[in-house]
C-alpha positions in Angstrom: 47.3 -85.7 -149.6 47.6 -83.1 -146.8 50.8 -81.0 -146.5 51.5 -82.8 -143.2 50.7 -86.3 -144.6 53.2 -85.6 -147.6 55.8 -84.4 -145.2 55.5 -87.6 -143.1 55.6 -89.7 -146.3 58.8 -88.1 -147.3 60.7 -87.5 -144.1 58.9 -89.5 -141.5 59.7 -92.7 -139.6 59.2 -94.9 -142.7 61.2 -92.8 -144.9 64.9 -93.0 -143.8 64.1 -91.5 -140.2 63.7 -87.9 -141.0 66.5 -87.6 -143.6 65.7 -85.4 -146.7 65.2 -87.9 -149.6 66.0 -85.2 -152.2 67.3 -81.7 -151.9 65.1 -80.5 -154.7 62.1 -82.1 -153.1 62.8 -80.3 -149.8 63.0 -76.9 -151.4 59.8 -77.7 -153.4 57.9 -78.5 -150.0 59.2 -75.4 -148.4 58.0 -73.3 -151.3 54.6 -75.2 -151.5 54.0 -74.0 -147.7 55.3 -70.5 -148.0 54.1 -69.7 -151.5 56.4 -68.5 -154.2 55.6 -64.8 -153.7 57.0 -64.6 -150.1 60.7 -65.6 -151.0 60.6 -63.0 -153.8 59.3 -60.3 -151.5 61.7 -61.1 -148.7 64.8 -61.3 -151.0 64.1 -57.8 -152.8 63.2 -56.2 -149.4 66.4 -57.5 -147.8 68.6 -56.5 -150.8 68.8 -52.7 -149.7 70.8 -53.5 -146.6 73.5 -55.1 -148.8 73.3 -52.0 -151.2 73.7 -49.4 -148.5 76.2 -51.4 -146.4 78.7 -51.8 -149.5 77.6 -48.6 -151.2 78.2 -46.4 -148.3 81.8 -47.2 -148.4 82.1 -46.3 -152.2 79.7 -43.3 -151.9 81.4 -41.6 -149.0 85.0 -42.5 -150.1 84.1 -40.9 -153.5 82.7 -37.6 -152.2 85.2 -37.3 -149.3 88.3 -38.8 -150.9 88.9 -41.1 -147.8 88.4 -44.8 -147.7 88.8 -44.6 -144.0 85.9 -42.3 -143.7 83.7 -44.5 -145.9 84.5 -47.4 -143.5 83.7 -45.4 -140.4 80.3 -44.3 -142.1 79.6 -48.0 -143.0 80.5 -48.9 -139.5 78.0 -46.4 -138.0 75.2 -47.7 -140.3 75.8 -51.3 -139.2 76.0 -50.3 -135.5 72.7 -48.6 -135.9 71.2 -51.8 -137.3 72.8 -54.0 -134.6 71.5 -51.6 -131.8 68.0 -51.5 -133.0 67.8 -54.8 -134.7 66.8 -56.9 -131.5 64.3 -54.2 -130.4 62.5 -54.8 -133.9 62.5 -58.4 -133.4 61.1 -58.1 -129.9 58.5 -55.7 -131.1 57.6 -58.0 -133.9 57.2 -60.9 -131.3 54.9 -58.7 -129.2 52.9 -56.8 -131.7 53.0 -59.0 -134.9 55.2 -58.6 -137.8 52.9 -56.7 -140.0 52.5 -53.5 -138.3 56.3 -53.3 -137.2 57.6 -54.0 -140.8 55.1 -51.5 -142.3 56.5 -48.6 -140.0 60.1 -49.5 -140.2 60.0 -50.0 -143.9 58.7 -46.4 -144.5 61.3 -44.9 -142.1 64.1 -46.8 -143.7 63.2 -45.6 -147.1 63.4 -42.0 -145.9 66.5 -42.6 -144.0 68.4 -44.3 -146.8 67.6 -41.4 -149.3 68.9 -39.0 -146.5 72.1 -40.8 -146.4 72.7 -40.4 -150.1 71.6 -36.8 -150.0 73.9 -36.1 -147.2 77.0 -37.8 -148.8 76.3 -35.7 -152.0 76.0 -32.4 -150.0 79.4 -33.3 -148.2 78.4 -32.2 -144.5 80.8 -32.6 -141.8 81.5 -36.3 -141.0 79.6 -36.2 -137.6 76.6 -35.3 -139.6 77.0 -38.3 -142.0 77.5 -40.5 -139.1 74.2 -39.6 -137.5 72.3 -40.1 -140.7 74.1 -43.4 -141.0 73.0 -44.5 -137.6 69.4 -43.6 -138.2 69.3 -45.4 -141.6 70.8 -48.7 -139.9 68.4 -48.3 -136.8 65.4 -48.0 -139.1 66.2 -51.3 -141.1 63.2 -53.5 -140.9 65.0 -56.7 -140.5 63.5 -58.6 -143.2 65.9 -61.4 -143.1 65.7 -62.5 -139.5 61.9 -61.9 -139.5 61.6 -64.1 -142.6 63.4 -66.7 -141.0 61.1 -66.6 -138.0 57.9 -66.5 -140.2 59.1 -69.5 -142.4 60.0 -71.4 -139.3 56.7 -70.7 -137.6 54.9 -71.9 -140.8 56.7 -75.2 -140.8 56.4 -75.8 -137.3 52.7 -75.1 -137.6 52.4 -78.1 -140.0 54.7 -80.4 -137.8 57.4 -80.3 -140.5 60.4 -82.4 -139.8 63.9 -81.0 -138.7 65.2 -81.7 -142.2 62.5 -79.3 -143.8 63.2 -76.7 -141.4 66.9 -77.1 -142.1 66.2 -76.8 -145.8 64.4 -73.6 -145.2 67.1 -72.0 -143.3 69.5 -72.9 -146.0 67.2 -71.2 -148.4 67.0 -68.0 -146.4 70.9 -67.9 -146.0 71.2 -68.4 -149.7 68.9 -65.4 -150.3 71.1 -63.5 -147.8 74.2 -64.5 -149.9 72.7 -63.5 -153.3 71.7 -60.3 -151.7 75.3 -59.6 -150.8 76.2 -60.6 -154.5 73.7 -58.5 -156.1 74.0 -55.5 -153.7 77.6 -54.7 -154.6 76.9 -55.5 -158.2 74.0 -53.0 -158.1 76.3 -50.3 -156.7 79.0 -51.1 -159.4 76.5 -50.7 -162.2 75.2 -47.5 -160.6 78.8 -46.2 -160.5 79.3 -47.0 -164.2 75.9 -45.5 -165.1 76.7 -42.3 -163.2 77.1 -42.3 -159.6 76.9 -44.7 -156.6 74.0 -42.6 -155.2 71.7 -44.1 -158.0 71.8 -47.4 -156.1 70.6 -45.6 -152.9 67.6 -44.4 -154.8 66.9 -47.9 -156.0 67.3 -49.3 -152.5 65.0 -46.7 -151.0 62.4 -47.8 -153.6 62.8 -51.6 -153.0 62.5 -51.3 -149.1 59.4 -49.2 -149.4 57.7 -51.2 -152.0 58.8 -54.8 -151.1 59.0 -54.2 -147.4 55.3 -53.2 -147.5 54.6 -56.3 -149.7 56.5 -58.5 -147.1 54.4 -57.0 -144.3 51.0 -57.4 -146.1 51.6 -61.1 -147.2 49.1 -63.4 -145.8 51.7 -65.5 -144.1 52.3 -62.5 -141.7 49.4 -64.2 -139.8 51.7 -67.2 -138.9 53.5 -65.0 -136.4 50.8 -64.0 -134.0 51.8 -61.5 -131.3 53.2 -63.6 -128.5 50.5 -64.1 -125.7 53.0 -64.2 -122.9 52.4 -62.1 -119.8 55.2 -59.6 -118.8 55.3 -61.5 -115.5 56.2 -64.8 -117.3 58.9 -63.3 -119.6 61.6 -64.1 -117.1 60.8 -67.7 -117.2 61.7 -67.6 -121.0 65.4 -66.9 -120.2 67.8 -67.8 -123.1 70.0 -70.9 -122.5 73.9 -70.4 -122.5 74.2 -72.1 -126.0 72.4 -69.1 -127.5 75.0 -66.6 -126.2 77.9 -68.9 -127.5 76.6 -69.2 -130.9 76.1 -65.3 -130.9 79.8 -64.9 -130.1 80.8 -67.2 -132.8 78.7 -65.2 -135.2 80.4 -61.9 -134.0 83.8 -63.4 -135.0 82.4 -64.6 -138.3 81.3 -61.0 -138.8 84.8 -59.9 -138.1 86.0 -62.2 -140.8 83.7 -60.9 -143.4 84.4 -57.2 -142.3 88.1 -57.8 -142.7 87.8 -59.6 -146.0 85.8 -56.8 -147.4 88.3 -54.0 -146.3 91.1 -56.4 -147.6 89.3 -56.8 -151.0 88.7 -53.0 -151.3 92.4 -52.3 -150.4 94.0 -54.8 -152.6 91.9 -54.0 -155.7 92.9 -50.3 -155.1 96.7 -51.3 -154.7 96.4 -53.3 -158.1 95.0 -50.3 -159.9 91.6 -52.0 -160.4 89.1 -50.7 -157.6 86.3 -51.5 -160.1 86.9 -55.1 -159.6 86.0 -55.1 -155.9 82.3 -55.6 -156.7 82.9 -58.3 -159.0 85.2 -60.2 -156.4 82.4 -59.9 -153.9 80.1 -61.4 -156.5 82.4 -64.4 -157.0 82.6 -65.1 -153.3 78.7 -64.6 -152.9 77.8 -67.0 -155.8 80.0 -69.7 -154.3 78.5 -69.1 -150.8 75.1 -69.3 -152.2 75.9 -72.7 -153.9 77.3 -73.9 -150.7 74.2 -72.8 -148.7 71.8 -74.6 -151.1 73.8 -77.8 -150.8 73.4 -77.7 -147.0 69.9 -79.3 -147.4 71.5 -82.4 -148.7 73.4 -83.1 -145.4 72.2 -86.1 -143.5 70.7 -85.6 -140.0 73.3 -87.8 -138.5 75.8 -85.0 -139.1 74.4 -82.9 -136.4 74.5 -79.0 -135.9 77.4 -79.0 -133.5 79.6 -81.0 -135.9 78.5 -78.8 -138.7 79.5 -75.7 -136.8 82.9 -76.9 -136.0 83.6 -78.1 -139.6 82.3 -74.9 -141.0 84.4 -72.7 -138.7 87.5 -74.8 -139.2 87.2 -74.4 -143.0 86.8 -70.7 -142.7 90.1 -70.5 -140.6 91.9 -72.6 -143.0 90.5 -71.1 -146.4 91.1 -67.6 -145.2 94.8 -68.0 -144.9 95.8 -67.7 -148.4 94.2 -64.3 -148.7 97.0 -63.1 -146.6 99.6 -63.8 -149.4 97.6 -62.9 -152.4 99.1 -60.3 -154.5 97.4 -60.4 -157.9 93.8 -59.9 -159.4 93.6 -63.5 -160.7 94.7 -65.2 -157.6 92.3 -62.8 -155.6 89.4 -64.1 -157.7 90.5 -67.8 -157.4 91.2 -67.7 -153.7 88.1 -65.7 -152.9 85.8 -68.0 -155.0 87.1 -71.0 -152.9 86.9 -69.1 -149.7 83.3 -68.2 -150.4 82.1 -71.7 -149.8 82.5 -71.4 -146.0 80.2 -68.3 -145.4 76.8 -69.9 -146.0 77.4 -73.1 -144.1 78.5 -70.9 -141.0 75.3 -68.7 -141.4 73.0 -71.7 -141.9 74.3 -73.5 -138.9 74.5 -70.5 -136.8 70.6 -69.7 -137.4 69.7 -73.3 -137.1 71.4 -73.5 -133.6 69.6 -70.4 -132.6 66.2 -71.6 -133.9 66.6 -74.9 -131.9 67.6 -73.1 -128.6 65.3 -70.0 -128.3 61.8 -70.2 -126.9 59.2 -69.9 -129.5 57.7 -66.6 -128.2 61.1 -65.0 -128.6 61.9 -66.4 -132.0 62.0 -63.2 -134.0 64.0 -61.6 -131.3 66.5 -64.6 -131.2 66.9 -64.4 -135.0 67.5 -60.7 -135.0 70.0 -60.9 -132.2 72.0 -63.7 -134.1 71.9 -61.4 -137.4 73.0 -58.4 -135.2 75.9 -60.4 -133.7 77.2 -61.0 -137.2 76.5 -57.5 -138.6 78.0 -56.1 -135.4 81.3 -58.0 -135.9 81.5 -56.8 -139.5 80.6 -53.1 -138.6 83.4 -52.7 -135.9 85.9 -54.4 -138.4 84.9 -52.3 -141.4 86.2 -49.2 -139.5 89.4 -50.9 -137.9 90.3 -53.0 -140.9 90.0 -50.1 -143.4 92.5 -48.1 -141.3 94.7 -51.1 -141.0 94.7 -51.8 -144.7 95.4 -48.0 -145.4 98.4 -48.2 -143.1 99.9 -51.6 -143.7 98.3 -53.1 -146.8 95.5 -55.5 -147.7 97.4 -58.4 -146.1 97.1 -57.0 -142.7 93.3 -56.8 -143.0 93.2 -60.4 -144.3 95.4 -61.5 -141.3 92.8 -60.0 -138.8 90.1 -62.1 -140.6 92.1 -65.1 -140.3 92.7 -64.7 -136.6 89.0 -64.1 -136.1 88.2 -67.2 -138.0 90.5 -69.1 -135.7 88.7 -67.7 -132.6 85.4 -68.7 -134.1 86.8 -72.3 -134.4 88.0 -72.3 -130.9 84.5 -71.2 -129.8 82.7 -73.8 -131.8 85.2 -76.5 -130.5 84.6 -75.7 -126.9 80.7 -75.2 -127.1 78.3 -77.8 -126.0 75.0 -76.9 -127.4 72.2 -78.8 -125.6 69.3 -80.7 -127.0 66.1 -78.7 -127.7 63.2 -78.8 -125.3 59.5 -78.9 -126.7 59.2 -75.3 -126.5 62.3 -74.8 -128.4 64.8 -73.8 -125.5 67.7 -75.9 -124.9 68.3 -76.9 -121.3 
């Protein structure tokens, strides 16, 4: 039986009107279409982003003696990624993913090594900031491009919405796992000798696995968009896309504030080495929640999921403000971790549904940049806030951001998708 026929049998009109019959079946079908190697390559190639984002705080704080300086450098790194990310996505839409990822993977490997070398040499802070911006700007954007590639593969086989949703859940789960293993890798490197070792591993991974992702046969699924420049104006994005991006900005603020709060609280409690483990506990729970998203019925639509996810984030972030012990931090953060993946999965699913197909990679990178941008700015602000007023102040900033994200989701009215993927 063909892949299309199998999908129709499982998800079609005769099979509960497009509902996923089994979560395991959904993921099995996604992997049957993408191949097992693609998720492995894309996961390992996106892991360096998490390593250098978290590691830059510890590396620079360790060499400079200032947590605030580490936060500012991490902020510069993320802002470089936010600024250049949409450009990378648009370039991939126009030129194809293969040449774009090959070039940026090589550049990023060199830039990551330069940040580590710069931190060890302890140059003036402006020099570190320039190196960090260059490292962020050269990130090849594997996560958003992988989402665009997988969606294109599934749409090319007329896969139903449930299967596309499962693919996006799997992608977000890999993001979450990368943000678990990234800090863990930095922690292991610190125990083994120095956080800079993790940067060497990150540079190697982006060079080797980024190249493998670029050369994978599925890159052909994203052909350069054959859209004349004169027609690009007709592919304007609907208002719903910008609303979702705004919500993702505040989700990034929440994550950045929590990161600063976790680092500050573990420092206050005399256990700074636990910061990476706390992140890991949060990430594991988020990954489990992300994988479970494929089991949600189609009748629980994306707008409803978005509102439920942002409401849960606002409520479950509140106990962090009053957490004052290590066991309590582990417990609260583990429960709180369940809200991240559902928010990301839903945000990317709303983006995928709304953007025109010729701008899919750009739309995905913009969504990722909105999230990372919110996190970046907050890392600098919340780091100083935590130094001045304690971890509770950073956590309070995150809770306020989550409440704003919920208000945005509550007021938003995402439209239905048109045949070319743009919501009216």
